[in-house]
mmCIF file of the N, C-alpha and C atoms, coordinates in Angstrom:
data_MODEL
# 
_entry.id   MODEL 
# 
loop_
_atom_site.group_PDB 
_atom_site.id 
_atom_site.type_symbol 
_atom_site.label_atom_id 
_atom_site.label_alt_id 
_atom_site.label_comp_id 
_atom_site.label_asym_id 
_atom_site.label_entity_id 
_atom_site.label_seq_id 
_atom_site.pdbx_PDB_ins_code 
_atom_site.Cartn_x 
_atom_site.Cartn_y 
_atom_site.Cartn_z 
_atom_site.occupancy 
_atom_site.B_iso_or_equiv 
_atom_site.pdbx_formal_charge 
_atom_site.auth_seq_id 
_atom_site.auth_comp_id 
_atom_site.auth_asym_id 
_atom_site.auth_atom_id 
_atom_site.pdbx_PDB_model_num 
ATOM 1   N N  . MET A 1 1  ? 0.920   -23.302 11.190  1.00 0.00 ? 1  MET A N  1 
ATOM 2   C CA . MET A 1 1  ? 0.764   -21.913 11.532  1.00 0.00 ? 1  MET A CA 1 
ATOM 3   C C  . MET A 1 1  ? -0.413  -21.718 12.483  1.00 0.00 ? 1  MET A C  1 
ATOM 4   N N  . GLU A 1 2  ? -1.452  -22.539 12.316  1.00 0.00 ? 2  GLU A N  1 
ATOM 5   C CA . GLU A 1 2  ? -2.628  -22.385 13.162  1.00 0.00 ? 2  GLU A CA 1 
ATOM 6   C C  . GLU A 1 2  ? -2.353  -22.721 14.621  1.00 0.00 ? 2  GLU A C  1 
ATOM 7   N N  . ARG A 1 3  ? -1.254  -23.398 14.888  1.00 0.00 ? 3  ARG A N  1 
ATOM 8   C CA . ARG A 1 3  ? -0.927  -23.768 16.253  1.00 0.00 ? 3  ARG A CA 1 
ATOM 9   C C  . ARG A 1 3  ? 0.237   -22.943 16.803  1.00 0.00 ? 3  ARG A C  1 
ATOM 10  N N  . SER A 1 4  ? 0.493   -21.825 16.179  1.00 0.00 ? 4  SER A N  1 
ATOM 11  C CA . SER A 1 4  ? 1.597   -20.972 16.613  1.00 0.00 ? 4  SER A CA 1 
ATOM 12  C C  . SER A 1 4  ? 1.069   -19.628 17.086  1.00 0.00 ? 4  SER A C  1 
ATOM 13  N N  . SER A 1 5  ? 1.967   -18.796 17.552  1.00 0.00 ? 5  SER A N  1 
ATOM 14  C CA . SER A 1 5  ? 1.570   -17.457 17.999  1.00 0.00 ? 5  SER A CA 1 
ATOM 15  C C  . SER A 1 5  ? 1.130   -16.584 16.834  1.00 0.00 ? 5  SER A C  1 
ATOM 16  N N  . GLY A 1 6  ? 1.402   -17.015 15.596  1.00 0.00 ? 6  GLY A N  1 
ATOM 17  C CA . GLY A 1 6  ? 0.984   -16.270 14.419  1.00 0.00 ? 6  GLY A CA 1 
ATOM 18  C C  . GLY A 1 6  ? -0.422  -16.622 13.956  1.00 0.00 ? 6  GLY A C  1 
ATOM 19  N N  . GLN A 1 7  ? -1.114  -17.471 14.688  1.00 0.00 ? 7  GLN A N  1 
ATOM 20  C CA . GLN A 1 7  ? -2.460  -17.906 14.316  1.00 0.00 ? 7  GLN A CA 1 
ATOM 21  C C  . GLN A 1 7  ? -3.438  -16.749 14.382  1.00 0.00 ? 7  GLN A C  1 
ATOM 22  N N  . SER A 1 8  ? -4.319  -16.699 13.397  1.00 0.00 ? 8  SER A N  1 
ATOM 23  C CA . SER A 1 8  ? -5.400  -15.725 13.405  1.00 0.00 ? 8  SER A CA 1 
ATOM 24  C C  . SER A 1 8  ? -6.580  -16.321 12.658  1.00 0.00 ? 8  SER A C  1 
ATOM 25  N N  . TRP A 1 9  ? -7.773  -15.887 13.020  1.00 0.00 ? 9  TRP A N  1 
ATOM 26  C CA . TRP A 1 9  ? -8.962  -16.378 12.336  1.00 0.00 ? 9  TRP A CA 1 
ATOM 27  C C  . TRP A 1 9  ? -8.903  -16.039 10.854  1.00 0.00 ? 9  TRP A C  1 
ATOM 28  N N  . ILE A 1 10 ? -8.553  -14.824 10.537  1.00 0.00 ? 10 ILE A N  1 
ATOM 29  C CA . ILE A 1 10 ? -8.556  -14.394 9.143   1.00 0.00 ? 10 ILE A CA 1 
ATOM 30  C C  . ILE A 1 10 ? -7.563  -15.219 8.322   1.00 0.00 ? 10 ILE A C  1 
ATOM 31  N N  . GLY A 1 11 ? -6.392  -15.487 8.893   1.00 0.00 ? 11 GLY A N  1 
ATOM 32  C CA . GLY A 1 11 ? -5.408  -16.299 8.188   1.00 0.00 ? 11 GLY A CA 1 
ATOM 33  C C  . GLY A 1 11 ? -5.898  -17.715 7.960   1.00 0.00 ? 11 GLY A C  1 
ATOM 34  N N  . SER A 1 12 ? -6.485  -18.301 8.984   1.00 0.00 ? 12 SER A N  1 
ATOM 35  C CA . SER A 1 12 ? -7.009  -19.664 8.867   1.00 0.00 ? 12 SER A CA 1 
ATOM 36  C C  . SER A 1 12 ? -8.145  -19.725 7.857   1.00 0.00 ? 12 SER A C  1 
ATOM 37  N N  . ASP A 1 13 ? -9.072  -18.789 7.940   1.00 0.00 ? 13 ASP A N  1 
ATOM 38  C CA . ASP A 1 13 ? -10.218 -18.761 7.042   1.00 0.00 ? 13 ASP A CA 1 
ATOM 39  C C  . ASP A 1 13 ? -9.781  -18.573 5.601   1.00 0.00 ? 13 ASP A C  1 
ATOM 40  N N  . ARG A 1 14 ? -8.980  -17.569 5.321   1.00 0.00 ? 14 ARG A N  1 
ATOM 41  C CA . ARG A 1 14 ? -8.582  -17.265 3.944   1.00 0.00 ? 14 ARG A CA 1 
ATOM 42  C C  . ARG A 1 14 ? -7.703  -18.358 3.367   1.00 0.00 ? 14 ARG A C  1 
ATOM 43  N N  . MET A 1 15 ? -6.767  -18.858 4.150   1.00 0.00 ? 15 MET A N  1 
ATOM 44  C CA . MET A 1 15 ? -5.847  -19.856 3.614   1.00 0.00 ? 15 MET A CA 1 
ATOM 45  C C  . MET A 1 15 ? -6.590  -21.145 3.272   1.00 0.00 ? 15 MET A C  1 
ATOM 46  N N  . ARG A 1 16 ? -7.479  -21.596 4.134   1.00 0.00 ? 16 ARG A N  1 
ATOM 47  C CA . ARG A 1 16 ? -8.245  -22.808 3.827   1.00 0.00 ? 16 ARG A CA 1 
ATOM 48  C C  . ARG A 1 16 ? -9.036  -22.646 2.536   1.00 0.00 ? 16 ARG A C  1 
ATOM 49  N N  . ARG A 1 17 ? -9.709  -21.502 2.385   1.00 0.00 ? 17 ARG A N  1 
ATOM 50  C CA . ARG A 1 17 ? -10.516 -21.286 1.189   1.00 0.00 ? 17 ARG A CA 1 
ATOM 51  C C  . ARG A 1 17 ? -9.638  -21.122 -0.041  1.00 0.00 ? 17 ARG A C  1 
ATOM 52  N N  . ALA A 1 18 ? -8.525  -20.436 0.095   1.00 0.00 ? 18 ALA A N  1 
ATOM 53  C CA . ALA A 1 18 ? -7.636  -20.233 -1.052  1.00 0.00 ? 18 ALA A CA 1 
ATOM 54  C C  . ALA A 1 18 ? -7.074  -21.562 -1.538  1.00 0.00 ? 18 ALA A C  1 
ATOM 55  N N  . ILE A 1 19 ? -6.640  -22.400 -0.622  1.00 0.00 ? 19 ILE A N  1 
ATOM 56  C CA . ILE A 1 19 ? -6.094  -23.704 -1.001  1.00 0.00 ? 19 ILE A CA 1 
ATOM 57  C C  . ILE A 1 19 ? -7.152  -24.548 -1.698  1.00 0.00 ? 19 ILE A C  1 
ATOM 58  N N  . ALA A 1 20 ? -8.396  -24.423 -1.246  1.00 0.00 ? 20 ALA A N  1 
ATOM 59  C CA . ALA A 1 20 ? -9.501  -25.174 -1.849  1.00 0.00 ? 20 ALA A CA 1 
ATOM 60  C C  . ALA A 1 20 ? -9.987  -24.550 -3.153  1.00 0.00 ? 20 ALA A C  1 
ATOM 61  N N  . GLY A 1 21 ? -9.448  -23.379 -3.523  1.00 0.00 ? 21 GLY A N  1 
ATOM 62  C CA . GLY A 1 21 ? -9.875  -22.704 -4.748  1.00 0.00 ? 21 GLY A CA 1 
ATOM 63  C C  . GLY A 1 21 ? -11.220 -22.017 -4.606  1.00 0.00 ? 21 GLY A C  1 
ATOM 64  N N  . ASP A 1 22 ? -11.627 -21.738 -3.375  1.00 0.00 ? 22 ASP A N  1 
ATOM 65  C CA . ASP A 1 22 ? -12.908 -21.085 -3.092  1.00 0.00 ? 22 ASP A CA 1 
ATOM 66  C C  . ASP A 1 22 ? -12.695 -19.576 -3.036  1.00 0.00 ? 22 ASP A C  1 
ATOM 67  N N  . TYR A 1 23 ? -13.025 -18.894 -4.119  1.00 0.00 ? 23 TYR A N  1 
ATOM 68  C CA . TYR A 1 23 ? -12.864 -17.444 -4.184  1.00 0.00 ? 23 TYR A CA 1 
ATOM 69  C C  . TYR A 1 23 ? -14.211 -16.730 -4.249  1.00 0.00 ? 23 TYR A C  1 
ATOM 70  N N  . ALA A 1 24 ? -15.270 -17.421 -3.803  1.00 0.00 ? 24 ALA A N  1 
ATOM 71  C CA . ALA A 1 24 ? -16.595 -16.796 -3.764  1.00 0.00 ? 24 ALA A CA 1 
ATOM 72  C C  . ALA A 1 24 ? -16.509 -15.551 -2.886  1.00 0.00 ? 24 ALA A C  1 
ATOM 73  N N  . PRO A 1 25 ? -17.032 -14.441 -3.350  1.00 0.00 ? 25 PRO A N  1 
ATOM 74  C CA . PRO A 1 25 ? -16.858 -13.173 -2.634  1.00 0.00 ? 25 PRO A CA 1 
ATOM 75  C C  . PRO A 1 25 ? -17.468 -13.156 -1.233  1.00 0.00 ? 25 PRO A C  1 
ATOM 76  N N  . ARG A 1 26 ? -16.637 -12.813 -0.292  1.00 0.00 ? 26 ARG A N  1 
ATOM 77  C CA . ARG A 1 26 ? -17.049 -12.521 1.079   1.00 0.00 ? 26 ARG A CA 1 
ATOM 78  C C  . ARG A 1 26 ? -16.483 -11.156 1.467   1.00 0.00 ? 26 ARG A C  1 
ATOM 79  N N  . ALA A 1 27 ? -15.255 -10.924 1.063   1.00 0.00 ? 27 ALA A N  1 
ATOM 80  C CA . ALA A 1 27 ? -14.604 -9.620  1.223   1.00 0.00 ? 27 ALA A CA 1 
ATOM 81  C C  . ALA A 1 27 ? -13.935 -9.325  -0.116  1.00 0.00 ? 27 ALA A C  1 
ATOM 82  N N  . HIS A 1 28 ? -14.609 -8.581  -0.959  1.00 0.00 ? 28 HIS A N  1 
ATOM 83  C CA . HIS A 1 28 ? -14.112 -8.314  -2.316  1.00 0.00 ? 28 HIS A CA 1 
ATOM 84  C C  . HIS A 1 28 ? -12.737 -7.666  -2.292  1.00 0.00 ? 28 HIS A C  1 
ATOM 85  N N  . VAL A 1 29 ? -11.973 -8.005  -3.302  1.00 0.00 ? 29 VAL A N  1 
ATOM 86  C CA . VAL A 1 29 ? -10.646 -7.412  -3.470  1.00 0.00 ? 29 VAL A CA 1 
ATOM 87  C C  . VAL A 1 29 ? -10.748 -5.882  -3.494  1.00 0.00 ? 29 VAL A C  1 
ATOM 88  N N  . THR A 1 30 ? -11.780 -5.358  -4.153  1.00 0.00 ? 30 THR A N  1 
ATOM 89  C CA . THR A 1 30 ? -11.906 -3.898  -4.231  1.00 0.00 ? 30 THR A CA 1 
ATOM 90  C C  . THR A 1 30 ? -12.101 -3.272  -2.857  1.00 0.00 ? 30 THR A C  1 
ATOM 91  N N  . LEU A 1 31 ? -12.776 -3.971  -1.950  1.00 0.00 ? 31 LEU A N  1 
ATOM 92  C CA . LEU A 1 31 ? -12.956 -3.451  -0.591  1.00 0.00 ? 31 LEU A CA 1 
ATOM 93  C C  . LEU A 1 31 ? -11.616 -3.341  0.123   1.00 0.00 ? 31 LEU A C  1 
ATOM 94  N N  . LEU A 1 32 ? -10.796 -4.375  0.016   1.00 0.00 ? 32 LEU A N  1 
ATOM 95  C CA . LEU A 1 32 ? -9.483  -4.352  0.652   1.00 0.00 ? 32 LEU A CA 1 
ATOM 96  C C  . LEU A 1 32 ? -8.544  -3.364  -0.027  1.00 0.00 ? 32 LEU A C  1 
ATOM 97  N N  . GLN A 1 33 ? -8.681  -3.222  -1.336  1.00 0.00 ? 33 GLN A N  1 
ATOM 98  C CA . GLN A 1 33 ? -7.887  -2.221  -2.056  1.00 0.00 ? 33 GLN A CA 1 
ATOM 99  C C  . GLN A 1 33 ? -8.235  -0.828  -1.536  1.00 0.00 ? 33 GLN A C  1 
ATOM 100 N N  . LYS A 1 34 ? -9.530  -0.558  -1.406  1.00 0.00 ? 34 LYS A N  1 
ATOM 101 C CA . LYS A 1 34 ? -9.983  0.741   -0.894  1.00 0.00 ? 34 LYS A CA 1 
ATOM 102 C C  . LYS A 1 34 ? -9.505  0.961   0.536   1.00 0.00 ? 34 LYS A C  1 
ATOM 103 N N  . ASP A 1 35 ? -9.714  -0.040  1.397   1.00 0.00 ? 35 ASP A N  1 
ATOM 104 C CA . ASP A 1 35 ? -9.367  0.109   2.806   1.00 0.00 ? 35 ASP A CA 1 
ATOM 105 C C  . ASP A 1 35 ? -7.874  0.298   3.029   1.00 0.00 ? 35 ASP A C  1 
ATOM 106 N N  . THR A 1 36 ? -7.054  -0.457  2.291   1.00 0.00 ? 36 THR A N  1 
ATOM 107 C CA . THR A 1 36 ? -5.612  -0.273  2.456   1.00 0.00 ? 36 THR A CA 1 
ATOM 108 C C  . THR A 1 36 ? -5.182  1.100   1.941   1.00 0.00 ? 36 THR A C  1 
ATOM 109 N N  . GLY A 1 37 ? -5.839  1.578   0.886   1.00 0.00 ? 37 GLY A N  1 
ATOM 110 C CA . GLY A 1 37 ? -5.547  2.923   0.384   1.00 0.00 ? 37 GLY A CA 1 
ATOM 111 C C  . GLY A 1 37 ? -5.909  3.990   1.410   1.00 0.00 ? 37 GLY A C  1 
ATOM 112 N N  . LEU A 1 38 ? -7.058  3.832   2.064   1.00 0.00 ? 38 LEU A N  1 
ATOM 113 C CA . LEU A 1 38 ? -7.461  4.779   3.112   1.00 0.00 ? 38 LEU A CA 1 
ATOM 114 C C  . LEU A 1 38 ? -6.491  4.740   4.290   1.00 0.00 ? 38 LEU A C  1 
ATOM 115 N N  . ALA A 1 39 ? -6.076  3.552   4.675   1.00 0.00 ? 39 ALA A N  1 
ATOM 116 C CA . ALA A 1 39 ? -5.127  3.416   5.779   1.00 0.00 ? 39 ALA A CA 1 
ATOM 117 C C  . ALA A 1 39 ? -3.796  4.082   5.440   1.00 0.00 ? 39 ALA A C  1 
ATOM 118 N N  . LEU A 1 40 ? -3.349  3.919   4.199   1.00 0.00 ? 40 LEU A N  1 
ATOM 119 C CA . LEU A 1 40 ? -2.102  4.562   3.780   1.00 0.00 ? 40 LEU A CA 1 
ATOM 120 C C  . LEU A 1 40 ? -2.230  6.084   3.822   1.00 0.00 ? 40 LEU A C  1 
ATOM 121 N N  . GLY A 1 41 ? -3.386  6.587   3.377   1.00 0.00 ? 41 GLY A N  1 
ATOM 122 C CA . GLY A 1 41 ? -3.610  8.028   3.418   1.00 0.00 ? 41 GLY A CA 1 
ATOM 123 C C  . GLY A 1 41 ? -3.622  8.559   4.838   1.00 0.00 ? 41 GLY A C  1 
ATOM 124 N N  . ALA A 1 42 ? -4.255  7.849   5.751   1.00 0.00 ? 42 ALA A N  1 
ATOM 125 C CA . ALA A 1 42 ? -4.293  8.262   7.163   1.00 0.00 ? 42 ALA A CA 1 
ATOM 126 C C  . ALA A 1 42 ? -2.901  8.203   7.776   1.00 0.00 ? 42 ALA A C  1 
ATOM 127 N N  . ALA A 1 43 ? -2.151  7.170   7.442   1.00 0.00 ? 43 ALA A N  1 
ATOM 128 C CA . ALA A 1 43 ? -0.786  7.048   7.966   1.00 0.00 ? 43 ALA A CA 1 
ATOM 129 C C  . ALA A 1 43 ? 0.081   8.197   7.466   1.00 0.00 ? 43 ALA A C  1 
ATOM 130 N N  . GLU A 1 44 ? -0.041  8.511   6.198   1.00 0.00 ? 44 GLU A N  1 
ATOM 131 C CA . GLU A 1 44 ? 0.736   9.619   5.624   1.00 0.00 ? 44 GLU A CA 1 
ATOM 132 C C  . GLU A 1 44 ? 0.381   10.940  6.296   1.00 0.00 ? 44 GLU A C  1 
ATOM 133 N N  . ALA A 1 45 ? -0.908  11.148  6.533   1.00 0.00 ? 45 ALA A N  1 
ATOM 134 C CA . ALA A 1 45 ? -1.352  12.383  7.199   1.00 0.00 ? 45 ALA A CA 1 
ATOM 135 C C  . ALA A 1 45 ? -0.796  12.490  8.607   1.00 0.00 ? 45 ALA A C  1 
ATOM 136 N N  . ALA A 1 46 ? -0.544  11.330  9.228   1.00 0.00 ? 46 ALA A N  1 
ATOM 137 C CA . ALA A 1 46 ? 0.002   11.312  10.589  1.00 0.00 ? 46 ALA A CA 1 
ATOM 138 C C  . ALA A 1 46 ? 1.526   11.320  10.587  1.00 0.00 ? 46 ALA A C  1 
ATOM 139 N N  . GLY A 1 47 ? 2.120   11.348  9.397   1.00 0.00 ? 47 GLY A N  1 
ATOM 140 C CA . GLY A 1 47 ? 3.571   11.375  9.290   1.00 0.00 ? 47 GLY A CA 1 
ATOM 141 C C  . GLY A 1 47 ? 4.224   10.005  9.392   1.00 0.00 ? 47 GLY A C  1 
ATOM 142 N N  . PHE A 1 48 ? 3.459   8.951   9.159   1.00 0.00 ? 48 PHE A N  1 
ATOM 143 C CA . PHE A 1 48 ? 3.986   7.595   9.259   1.00 0.00 ? 48 PHE A CA 1 
ATOM 144 C C  . PHE A 1 48 ? 4.107   6.987   7.870   1.00 0.00 ? 48 PHE A C  1 
ATOM 145 N N  . SER A 1 49 ? 5.202   6.312   7.643   1.00 0.00 ? 49 SER A N  1 
ATOM 146 C CA . SER A 1 49 ? 5.397   5.614   6.379   1.00 0.00 ? 49 SER A CA 1 
ATOM 147 C C  . SER A 1 49 ? 5.827   4.191   6.696   1.00 0.00 ? 49 SER A C  1 
ATOM 148 N N  . GLY A 1 50 ? 4.890   3.258   6.559   1.00 0.00 ? 50 GLY A N  1 
ATOM 149 C CA . GLY A 1 50 ? 5.194   1.858   6.842   1.00 0.00 ? 50 GLY A CA 1 
ATOM 150 C C  . GLY A 1 50 ? 5.211   1.043   5.567   1.00 0.00 ? 50 GLY A C  1 
ATOM 151 N N  . PRO A 1 51 ? 6.244   0.263   5.353   1.00 0.00 ? 51 PRO A N  1 
ATOM 152 C CA . PRO A 1 51 ? 6.369   -0.480  4.095   1.00 0.00 ? 51 PRO A CA 1 
ATOM 153 C C  . PRO A 1 51 ? 5.360   -1.611  3.934   1.00 0.00 ? 51 PRO A C  1 
ATOM 154 N N  . LEU A 1 52 ? 4.890   -2.214  5.001   1.00 0.00 ? 52 LEU A N  1 
ATOM 155 C CA . LEU A 1 52 ? 3.988   -3.354  4.869   1.00 0.00 ? 52 LEU A CA 1 
ATOM 156 C C  . LEU A 1 52 ? 2.613   -2.948  4.336   1.00 0.00 ? 52 LEU A C  1 
ATOM 157 N N  . GLY A 1 53 ? 2.100   -1.836  4.781   1.00 0.00 ? 53 GLY A N  1 
ATOM 158 C CA . GLY A 1 53 ? 0.809   -1.362  4.286   1.00 0.00 ? 53 GLY A CA 1 
ATOM 159 C C  . GLY A 1 53 ? 0.857   -1.074  2.797   1.00 0.00 ? 53 GLY A C  1 
ATOM 160 N N  . ALA A 1 54 ? 1.924   -0.425  2.369   1.00 0.00 ? 54 ALA A N  1 
ATOM 161 C CA . ALA A 1 54 ? 2.073   -0.117  0.940   1.00 0.00 ? 54 ALA A CA 1 
ATOM 162 C C  . ALA A 1 54 ? 2.222   -1.399  0.127   1.00 0.00 ? 54 ALA A C  1 
ATOM 163 N N  . ALA A 1 55 ? 2.939   -2.373  0.662   1.00 0.00 ? 55 ALA A N  1 
ATOM 164 C CA . ALA A 1 55 ? 3.113   -3.648  -0.045  1.00 0.00 ? 55 ALA A CA 1 
ATOM 165 C C  . ALA A 1 55 ? 1.778   -4.374  -0.176  1.00 0.00 ? 55 ALA A C  1 
ATOM 166 N N  . ALA A 1 56 ? 0.984   -4.382  0.880   1.00 0.00 ? 56 ALA A N  1 
ATOM 167 C CA . ALA A 1 56 ? -0.332  -5.024  0.838   1.00 0.00 ? 56 ALA A CA 1 
ATOM 168 C C  . ALA A 1 56 ? -1.226  -4.328  -0.194  1.00 0.00 ? 56 ALA A C  1 
ATOM 169 N N  . HIS A 1 57 ? -1.215  -3.013  -0.180  1.00 0.00 ? 57 HIS A N  1 
ATOM 170 C CA . HIS A 1 57 ? -2.042  -2.253  -1.118  1.00 0.00 ? 57 HIS A CA 1 
ATOM 171 C C  . HIS A 1 57 ? -1.664  -2.567  -2.565  1.00 0.00 ? 57 HIS A C  1 
ATOM 172 N N  . ARG A 1 58 ? -0.380  -2.673  -2.822  1.00 0.00 ? 58 ARG A N  1 
ATOM 173 C CA . ARG A 1 58 ? 0.072   -3.006  -4.183  1.00 0.00 ? 58 ARG A CA 1 
ATOM 174 C C  . ARG A 1 58 ? -0.454  -4.376  -4.620  1.00 0.00 ? 58 ARG A C  1 
ATOM 175 N N  . GLN A 1 59 ? -0.526  -5.321  -3.712  1.00 0.00 ? 59 GLN A N  1 
ATOM 176 C CA . GLN A 1 59 ? -1.015  -6.652  -4.070  1.00 0.00 ? 59 GLN A CA 1 
ATOM 177 C C  . GLN A 1 59 ? -2.508  -6.620  -4.399  1.00 0.00 ? 59 GLN A C  1 
ATOM 178 N N  . PHE A 1 60 ? -3.275  -5.837  -3.650  1.00 0.00 ? 60 PHE A N  1 
ATOM 179 C CA . PHE A 1 60 ? -4.694  -5.709  -3.975  1.00 0.00 ? 60 PHE A CA 1 
ATOM 180 C C  . PHE A 1 60 ? -4.867  -5.011  -5.320  1.00 0.00 ? 60 PHE A C  1 
ATOM 181 N N  . GLU A 1 61 ? -4.025  -4.031  -5.609  1.00 0.00 ? 61 GLU A N  1 
ATOM 182 C CA . GLU A 1 61 ? -4.081  -3.380  -6.921  1.00 0.00 ? 61 GLU A CA 1 
ATOM 183 C C  . GLU A 1 61 ? -3.733  -4.362  -8.034  1.00 0.00 ? 61 GLU A C  1 
ATOM 184 N N  . ARG A 1 62 ? -2.755  -5.212  -7.812  1.00 0.00 ? 62 ARG A N  1 
ATOM 185 C CA . ARG A 1 62 ? -2.385  -6.230  -8.804  1.00 0.00 ? 62 ARG A CA 1 
ATOM 186 C C  . ARG A 1 62 ? -3.556  -7.167  -9.068  1.00 0.00 ? 62 ARG A C  1 
ATOM 187 N N  . ALA A 1 63 ? -4.256  -7.553  -8.012  1.00 0.00 ? 63 ALA A N  1 
ATOM 188 C CA . ALA A 1 63 ? -5.406  -8.455  -8.168  1.00 0.00 ? 63 ALA A CA 1 
ATOM 189 C C  . ALA A 1 63 ? -6.509  -7.792  -8.979  1.00 0.00 ? 63 ALA A C  1 
ATOM 190 N N  . VAL A 1 64 ? -6.745  -6.514  -8.743  1.00 0.00 ? 64 VAL A N  1 
ATOM 191 C CA . VAL A 1 64 ? -7.755  -5.787  -9.520  1.00 0.00 ? 64 VAL A CA 1 
ATOM 192 C C  . VAL A 1 64 ? -7.332  -5.742  -10.984 1.00 0.00 ? 64 VAL A C  1 
ATOM 193 N N  . GLN A 1 65 ? -6.072  -5.432  -11.236 1.00 0.00 ? 65 GLN A N  1 
ATOM 194 C CA . GLN A 1 65 ? -5.571  -5.361  -12.611 1.00 0.00 ? 65 GLN A CA 1 
ATOM 195 C C  . GLN A 1 65 ? -5.622  -6.720  -13.311 1.00 0.00 ? 65 GLN A C  1 
ATOM 196 N N  . ALA A 1 66 ? -5.557  -7.798  -12.520 1.00 0.00 ? 66 ALA A N  1 
ATOM 197 C CA . ALA A 1 66 ? -5.626  -9.152  -13.087 1.00 0.00 ? 66 ALA A CA 1 
ATOM 198 C C  . ALA A 1 66 ? -7.063  -9.561  -13.403 1.00 0.00 ? 66 ALA A C  1 
ATOM 199 N N  . GLY A 1 67 ? -8.022  -8.682  -13.061 1.00 0.00 ? 67 GLY A N  1 
ATOM 200 C CA . GLY A 1 67 ? -9.418  -8.978  -13.355 1.00 0.00 ? 67 GLY A CA 1 
ATOM 201 C C  . GLY A 1 67 ? -10.169 -9.652  -12.224 1.00 0.00 ? 67 GLY A C  1 
ATOM 202 N N  . TRP A 1 68 ? -9.613  -9.619  -11.030 1.00 0.00 ? 68 TRP A N  1 
ATOM 203 C CA . TRP A 1 68 ? -10.215 -10.306 -9.891  1.00 0.00 ? 68 TRP A CA 1 
ATOM 204 C C  . TRP A 1 68 ? -10.890 -9.358  -8.907  1.00 0.00 ? 68 TRP A C  1 
ATOM 205 N N  . ALA A 1 69 ? -11.288 -8.187  -9.350  1.00 0.00 ? 69 ALA A N  1 
ATOM 206 C CA . ALA A 1 69 ? -11.861 -7.173  -8.460  1.00 0.00 ? 69 ALA A CA 1 
ATOM 207 C C  . ALA A 1 69 ? -13.064 -7.671  -7.674  1.00 0.00 ? 69 ALA A C  1 
ATOM 208 N N  . GLY A 1 70 ? -13.920 -8.454  -8.292  1.00 0.00 ? 70 GLY A N  1 
ATOM 209 C CA . GLY A 1 70 ? -15.134 -8.919  -7.635  1.00 0.00 ? 70 GLY A CA 1 
ATOM 210 C C  . GLY A 1 70 ? -14.971 -10.210 -6.866  1.00 0.00 ? 70 GLY A C  1 
ATOM 211 N N  . GLU A 1 71 ? -13.770 -10.754 -6.856  1.00 0.00 ? 71 GLU A N  1 
ATOM 212 C CA . GLU A 1 71 ? -13.536 -12.015 -6.153  1.00 0.00 ? 71 GLU A CA 1 
ATOM 213 C C  . GLU A 1 71 ? -13.175 -11.751 -4.696  1.00 0.00 ? 71 GLU A C  1 
ATOM 214 N N  . ASP A 1 72 ? -13.164 -12.823 -3.915  1.00 0.00 ? 72 ASP A N  1 
ATOM 215 C CA . ASP A 1 72 ? -12.792 -12.719 -2.513  1.00 0.00 ? 72 ASP A CA 1 
ATOM 216 C C  . ASP A 1 72 ? -11.302 -12.403 -2.394  1.00 0.00 ? 72 ASP A C  1 
ATOM 217 N N  . ASP A 1 73 ? -10.928 -11.768 -1.307  1.00 0.00 ? 73 ASP A N  1 
ATOM 218 C CA . ASP A 1 73 ? -9.519  -11.429 -1.134  1.00 0.00 ? 73 ASP A CA 1 
ATOM 219 C C  . ASP A 1 73 ? -8.621  -12.652 -1.021  1.00 0.00 ? 73 ASP A C  1 
ATOM 220 N N  . ALA A 1 74 ? -9.190  -13.836 -0.817  1.00 0.00 ? 74 ALA A N  1 
ATOM 221 C CA . ALA A 1 74 ? -8.397  -15.066 -0.815  1.00 0.00 ? 74 ALA A CA 1 
ATOM 222 C C  . ALA A 1 74 ? -7.744  -15.305 -2.171  1.00 0.00 ? 74 ALA A C  1 
ATOM 223 N N  . VAL A 1 75 ? -8.244  -14.630 -3.212  1.00 0.00 ? 75 VAL A N  1 
ATOM 224 C CA . VAL A 1 75 ? -7.694  -14.785 -4.553  1.00 0.00 ? 75 VAL A CA 1 
ATOM 225 C C  . VAL A 1 75 ? -6.234  -14.308 -4.627  1.00 0.00 ? 75 VAL A C  1 
ATOM 226 N N  . LEU A 1 76 ? -5.782  -13.557 -3.648  1.00 0.00 ? 76 LEU A N  1 
ATOM 227 C CA . LEU A 1 76 ? -4.384  -13.141 -3.629  1.00 0.00 ? 76 LEU A CA 1 
ATOM 228 C C  . LEU A 1 76 ? -3.448  -14.345 -3.639  1.00 0.00 ? 76 LEU A C  1 
ATOM 229 N N  . PHE A 1 77 ? -3.941  -15.455 -3.154  1.00 0.00 ? 77 PHE A N  1 
ATOM 230 C CA . PHE A 1 77 ? -3.165  -16.692 -3.188  1.00 0.00 ? 77 PHE A CA 1 
ATOM 231 C C  . PHE A 1 77 ? -2.675  -16.982 -4.606  1.00 0.00 ? 77 PHE A C  1 
ATOM 232 N N  . ARG A 1 78 ? -3.489  -16.683 -5.593  1.00 0.00 ? 78 ARG A N  1 
ATOM 233 C CA . ARG A 1 78 ? -3.112  -16.900 -6.996  1.00 0.00 ? 78 ARG A CA 1 
ATOM 234 C C  . ARG A 1 78 ? -1.926  -16.023 -7.387  1.00 0.00 ? 78 ARG A C  1 
ATOM 235 N N  . LEU A 1 79 ? -1.854  -14.813 -6.856  1.00 0.00 ? 79 LEU A N  1 
ATOM 236 C CA . LEU A 1 79 ? -0.760  -13.911 -7.197  1.00 0.00 ? 79 LEU A CA 1 
ATOM 237 C C  . LEU A 1 79 ? 0.602   -14.463 -6.772  1.00 0.00 ? 79 LEU A C  1 
ATOM 238 N N  . PHE A 1 80 ? 0.579   -15.305 -5.759  1.00 0.00 ? 80 PHE A N  1 
ATOM 239 C CA . PHE A 1 80 ? 1.834   -15.823 -5.213  1.00 0.00 ? 80 PHE A CA 1 
ATOM 240 C C  . PHE A 1 80 ? 2.103   -17.242 -5.625  1.00 0.00 ? 80 PHE A C  1 
ATOM 241 N N  . GLY A 1 81 ? 1.462   -17.661 -6.720  1.00 0.00 ? 81 GLY A N  1 
ATOM 242 C CA . GLY A 1 81 ? 1.741   -18.982 -7.270  1.00 0.00 ? 81 GLY A CA 1 
ATOM 243 C C  . GLY A 1 81 ? 0.948   -20.110 -6.650  1.00 0.00 ? 81 GLY A C  1 
ATOM 244 N N  . GLY A 1 82 ? -0.109  -19.780 -5.922  1.00 0.00 ? 82 GLY A N  1 
ATOM 245 C CA . GLY A 1 82 ? -0.954  -20.826 -5.335  1.00 0.00 ? 82 GLY A CA 1 
ATOM 246 C C  . GLY A 1 82 ? -1.904  -21.396 -6.360  1.00 0.00 ? 82 GLY A C  1 
ATOM 247 N N  . ALA A 1 83 ? -2.860  -22.139 -5.869  1.00 0.00 ? 83 ALA A N  1 
ATOM 248 C CA . ALA A 1 83 ? -3.831  -22.837 -6.732  1.00 0.00 ? 83 ALA A CA 1 
ATOM 249 C C  . ALA A 1 83 ? -4.491  -21.944 -7.727  1.00 0.00 ? 83 ALA A C  1 
# 
């Protein structure tokens, strides 16, 4: 993936750390939960309803409910059956 048009720094950084089991906080799950919620609210106010934003927000909420609120957002890897 890192050598394709889908490459991104954030993807490379998070995936490497997630695979290594490194969930030391750099971007807390709660921060991403908050930010995706704000983005959804702004989109709704503008009359836009996009399914990907809502799906991402639900995953951050799941991570918080799993007790991972203070962990790095790379912990989402665990939600999808990763390490």
